[in-house]
N, C-alpha and C positions, 0 to 999 in steps of 0.2 A: 606735391604738385596738385593743385585743384583742377577741377574738370575744365574750367575755362582756359587755363594755361596749357593743359594737355591738348585741347582743341586747337589752340593757336600753333602749337608745335607741330601737330599732325598736318594742319593746313599749310604751314610753311614747307614741310617736307613734300607734300603733294604738289605744291607750286614749283618746287625745285625739280621734281621729277618731270613735270610738264615742260620745263625749259629744255631738259635733255631730250625728251621725246620730240619736241619741235625742231631742235637742232638735227636730230637723227632724220626726221622727215625731209628737211631741206637738203641734207647730204645724200640721202638715198634716191630722191627723185631724179636728179641729173645723172648720177652714177649708174643707176639701174637702167635708165633710158639709153645711155651710151653703150652699156654692155649688150643690151638687146639690139639696138639699131646697127651695131657693127658686127653682128653675126654674119652679115653679108655687106658688101660695099654700099655705104649710104649714098654714093654718087650714082648708083644704078637702081637701088631698091629702097622703097619706102618701108616703114615699119609694118604697114598693112600687108605689103607684098610678102615680107618675111613671115609675118604672123599668120598668114592664111595658107602656108604650106603645112602639110601633115606633120612634118618634123618639129615645127615651132608653134603649132596652134595653141597648145595649152600654156606654153611659156608666154605667149602674147596676151592671153586672157588674164593670166596672173599678173603680168606687168601692168596692164591697164587698170585692173582692180586695185592693186596695191598703190599705184600712182594716184588714182582718183581719191582714195581714202586719205592718203597722207597729204595731198594737196589741199583737200577740203578741210582737214584738221588744222593745218598750219594757217590757212587764210581765216578760218573761223576764229582761231585763237587770237589773231590780230584784231578781229572785230571785238572780241570780248575784252581784250586789254584796253581798248579805247572806248569801251561802253557804247559801241556802235550797234544800236538796235533798229534795224531797218528790215521790215518784213520782205520787201521786194528783193533786196540784196541777198538776204538769206535764202530765199526761194531760188534765185538765180545761181547761187553757189551750190545748193543741193542739186539743181538741174544739171550743172556742169559735171558733177560727180556721176549722175545717172547717165548723161550723154557719153562720157568717156567709157564707162563700163559697157554701154550698148554698142559703142564703136568697136570694141574688141570682141564682142559676142556675135555681132552680125557678120556673116561671111562676106568677103569681098573677092569673089572669083568670077572669071569670065563666063562660066556656065550658068551663073545666076545673076544676070544683069540688073534686075530690079533691086536685089539685096546689095549688090555692089554699089549702086547709086545711093541707096538708103544709107549704107555705111559711110559714104562720103558726106552726105547731108548731115548726119548725126555728128560726125567729127567736126564739121564747121559749127554746128550748134554748141558743141562743147566749148570751143574757143570763144564764141560770141557771148555765151552766158557767163563764163568766167570773167571775161574782160568787162562786161557790163556790171557785174557785181563789184569788181575792184574799182571801177570808175565811180560808182555811187559812194564807195568808201572814201575815195580820194576827194570827192566833192565835199564830203562831211568834214574832212581834215582841214579844209580851208578856214573853218571857224576857229581852229586851234593854231594853225601855222600856215599862212597863205603860201609861204615860200616852199614848204614841203609839198603842199598840194600842187603847185605849179611844176616843181621838179618831177614829182611822181607822174603827173599827167603826161609830160613830155617823154619821160622814160617809157611809160606804158605804150604810148603811141609810136615811139621809135622802134621798140621791139616788135610790135605788130607790123609796122611798115617794112622793116627789114625782113621779117619772116615771109610776108607776102611777096616782097621783091625777090627773095631767093627762090620762091616757088616759080615765079614767072621767068627769072633769069636762068635757073638750072633745070626747070621742069619739075615734074612730079617725082622728086627724089627724097631721100631721108635727111638731106642737109637742112632743109627748112624746118623739119620736125625737131632735129637736134638743136638747132639754134633757138627755136621757140621755147623748149623746155629748159635749156641752159640759161637763156636770158631771163626767163620768168623766175627761175630760182634766184638769180642774182638780184633781180628787181625786188623780190620779196625779202631777201636778206637786207638790202639797203633800206627798204621801207621800215623794217623792224629797227634798224640802227638809227634812222632819222627820228623815229618816234620815241626812242628810249628816254630822252629827257622829260617827256610829257606823261610818262606812265609809271605806275608802280611795277616793280620787278616781280613778275609772276613765274 
């Protein structure tokens, strides 16, 4: 086996491992979120309420950090698969990772009202920056398949709309958070499936 053939073989193996890591990421995100959010009743407690108790403080920080890294990895891999090189979208994606980690690091307790408010603002910035990055990617897809772009846009708007609707309908509970992360995982899985005919298997 010459050096070039060995390189191709190693490259194929590394790409195969990346597929498994991506699948693992999309499996862990909703599962880990569910396990943490249901430590208390999600109908009465948000993840922040649970995570800012002394008992679950470190578990909350670990959940947020792991989820942020896996989510950023999976989305960025989608961008790489479609040769999506957009500086603003990449910056927004990195910003979403930073904002989610900051969300779990900043305390949200009644005795520190400024930090509690900052916690809420940063959490909103996480959702907005991630959504904006994905939206730029979806717009890019219109040049490849307009139908996929339209379907993806409607699905992204729907999951956001329902998440916001659950917040106003049920109040500040963990239900809208669970729905957001679960529906986001389903959206990313479907998007990957829809794009499969247009990309090399990595």
